[in-house]
N, C-alpha and C positions, 0 to 999 in steps of 0.2 A: 292377059297379063295381070289383070287385077286379081284373078284367082290364084296366080303363082306367088304373089307378094307375101301372103301369110306363110306359105310353105318355105320360101327363102328365109324369112325372118326366123322361123323355128329352127331351121338348119344352122343359121348363124348363132343362135343362142346355145344350141347343143354343142357346136364346135368350141364355143367360148368356155362352156362348163367343163368340157373334157380337158381343154388346155389348162384351166385353173386347177383342176383336180390333180393333173400331173405335176404342176408347179408346186402345189401344196405338199404333195407326197415326196418331193425331192429332198426334203429335210431328213426323211427317214430312209429314203432309198438312194442307191448310188448306181451309176452305170458301171462302176468297178466293184467287184466283190472284195470284201475285207474279212479277214479272220479275226478271232477274239483278241489277238495280240497286235493287230494293226498291220500284219504282213499281207500283201496283196494276194488274193486267191489265185491259184494256178489257172492258166488258160486251158483251152481244150486239148492242147498237146501235152499237158501234164507238167509243163515247166513252171517256174516261179513267176514268169512274166505274165502280165495281164493279157487278156484276149485282145486282138487287134480290133480296129474300128469296124471291120466288116465281118468279124467272126460271129457265127451264130451263137445263141445262148446255149449253155450246157443242157444236156438231155434232162428233161424233167423239170427244168428251172425256168422261171419266167424271164422275159427279156430284161427286167429290172431286178437285180439281186438285192435282198434285204441286208441292211448293215447289221452286223452282229451286235447284240446288246450287251452291256456290262454284266459280268457274272454276279449273280445275286445269292449264291449259296450261303453267304454269311448270315443271311436272314434265318437260316435253319439251325445255326449254331446257338447253343445256350448262352445267355448273357454272362454266365460265370465261367465261360471257357478260359482256361489259363489261370484262374484263381486257385490259390492253394486249398486243398481239400481239408475240411475240418476233421481233426483226428477223432476216431471213433472212441466212445467211452468204453473202457474196459470194466465190465460189470463184475463185482465181487459176488461170491456165493451169498445167498439169502440166509441170514443168521436167525436163530430163534431167541437169542439173548444178546445184549450188548457186551462189548469188551470191557472187562472190569479191571484188568491188569495190563501192564505194558507187554506187548508182544515180545517174544524172545529176541535178545540182542540189544534192548534199550534200557534194561534195568540194572546192568552191571555197574559196579563202582558207585552205588548209592544213587542211581538214576531216579529222578522224580519228574513228574510233569505238573506244571502249574497251568490251570485253565480258568478262563473268565467268560461268563455267560451274559447274554442279554444286550450287549452293546452293539456298536460303539456309541459312547456318549461323550460329547465334547467337554463336559464338565469334569469327568473322572478318567476316561481312557487315556488322555495324553499324559497325566501324572503317573499312571501305572506304567505306560511305555517308557517314560523318563527313568523310572526306578529300574526297570528291566535293563535299559540301555546302560545305566550307570554301573551295573554289575556284570554286564555282558551275558545276560541270561535271555533265552528265548522261551516263549510260552505259546499257548493256544488260545484263540479267541473264537468262541461260538457265537456268531452274530445273528441278530434278528433282522430280517429283510427291511422292515419298516424303519429301523434305525440305520441300517447300512446304506440305504438309498439316499439318505439325507447327509451322510458323513463319509462319502467315498474317499475323501482325502485321508481319513484315518485308516481306511482299509489299505490304501496304497502305502501308508507309512508302516503298517504292520508287516506287509510283505517286504518292503525295502529293508526293514530291520531284522528280517529272518524269522518272524513269527509265522504261525500256521493259522489260517482262517477255517473255521468249521461252520456248518449250517445248523441253525437253531430255530428253524421255521420263520415265517414272516411276522406273525403277531403274537407268538408265544402262547398258543392255545393248549388246552388239554386234549391231547391227540385222540384218546378213545371216544371222545364226544363228537368227533368230526366224521363226515362221510369220506369215502375214499377219494372222490374228485376234489373235495375241499382240502384234504391233506396233501394231495398231489400238487395243488396250486400253492399251498403254504411252503412246501419244500422246493418245488421247481422255480418259483419266482425268486426265492432267496439265492439259489445257486446261480440264476441268471444275472442277478445284480452283482454278485461277487465276481463272476466271470467278466462282466462288462467293465468293472472297476480295475481289476488286477490282471486280467488276461487268462485266468483259469478258474474253473469251478472248484468248490470245496471237495475234498476227498474224505472228510469226516463229518458225521452227523450226530447230534445229541438231541434227544427228545426233551421238551420242556417238562419240568417237574420229575423227570425220569420215568414218565408214563409211556411205556412202549407198548406197541401191539404189532400184530403180524403185518398190517398194512404199512406201518412205519419202516419195518425192516425191508419189505419188498420194494417200496418206492425209493427208499434211500439207496438200495442196491441198484435200482434202475438208473439212478443218477451217478453211479460209480462211487458211492460213499460207504465207508465202514462205520458202524455204530459204536460210539465211545461213551462210557458212563464215567463214574468216579469212585474212589475208595475213601477219600477224606473230604467230608463236607464241613466247611467252615460255618455254615448257616449265617453268613454275613448279611443275607437279605433281611434277617430279623433285626439287624442293627443291635447286636448284643453288647457292643462296646469293643473298642480296639484291643484291649488286653485279652479278651476272651477269644477273639479271632486269632490273635498271635499264638495263644496257648494251644488252640485246636490244631493249628498247622504244625507246630513243633512237636506236640504229643503224637501226631499221626505220621510224622516223617519216617520213611523207611524205603528201602529199595523197591522200585516198581509201583509206588503209589501214585494216584492221580488226584490232585487237590482241586476242589471246586470252590471258586469264588465268583464274584460278580462285579462288573464294571458299569452296570446300568440297571434300570428297573426300579430306581428309588434313590434315596440319599446314600451314596457309596463313599462318603468321605472317610468312614471308618475303615473300609477296605483299602483305600489309598494309603492311609496312615499305617495300617497293619503290614502291608507288603514292604514298606520302607524299613520296617523293624525286623520282621521274621526272615526276609531274604538274606541279608548279610549273616544272620545267625545260622541259617541252614548251611550256607557255604562254609562258614567257619567250622562247623561240625563235620565237614567232609562230604556233605551231600552234593550230588551233581544234578543240576537241572538239565533235562533233556527233552526230546520230542519223540512221539511214538513213530514206529516204522510200520508201514503198511504190510499186512500179511501177504505171503505169495498168492498170486492170482492165476 
């Protein structure tokens, strides 16, 4: 009998382990089969009722049927599922020179375009916007990214008041001196800042100093922009005096011209004073201020 005691003890331990294992598994296993929707699995007769207590397990199935786990296919879906797709950029043809005159359809009836480069600058841009608003005129602002990122409220005001924002690179570099990757960054970062601020990227691009090269045309087109130059240069960046700026605009006024001025990049108080004088005179002479229309793509 003494030799049997260890054997009996081992059997007791094994039986206890089996019992505990079954009890632990009961949280994941059920004596009743369940479908993924919670409907009881059909019994062996094919009916919707569960198998009776004495019914044998289904063929090929263990006596304890596994409970169906929740469907996890959502993990395979992209995080952006259901989000609106970003509209594709319609790329214009790559040009070999910038647009120097207004495209057909915008120069009729004395149409002119007023453009301002290098801003926005909180010291001068608001006053120029005030003058434009006073006479109900819209203009174009070719902004530099380093200025735009610090003055996004002015970008939003431009768009709210009907003006057009163009891309003038990030730091106003001399483009021919840049590598292609550096130029791509200058242009791309500026377009991204404008898009973040107003909801859409610029559709027009202007090279600083008017220094274009093939890379500028190609990268601008990749971002969906047309290159726009000018025909009347006020040279206001030299601060020649308010009367000189006024006379240059009035002397160059004609249907289809594009006037270049600046609202940043230095002391632009003369530019602010000049537009308050020449704009009403242009309108009184019958000139119409307009905006360019994108060529067909």
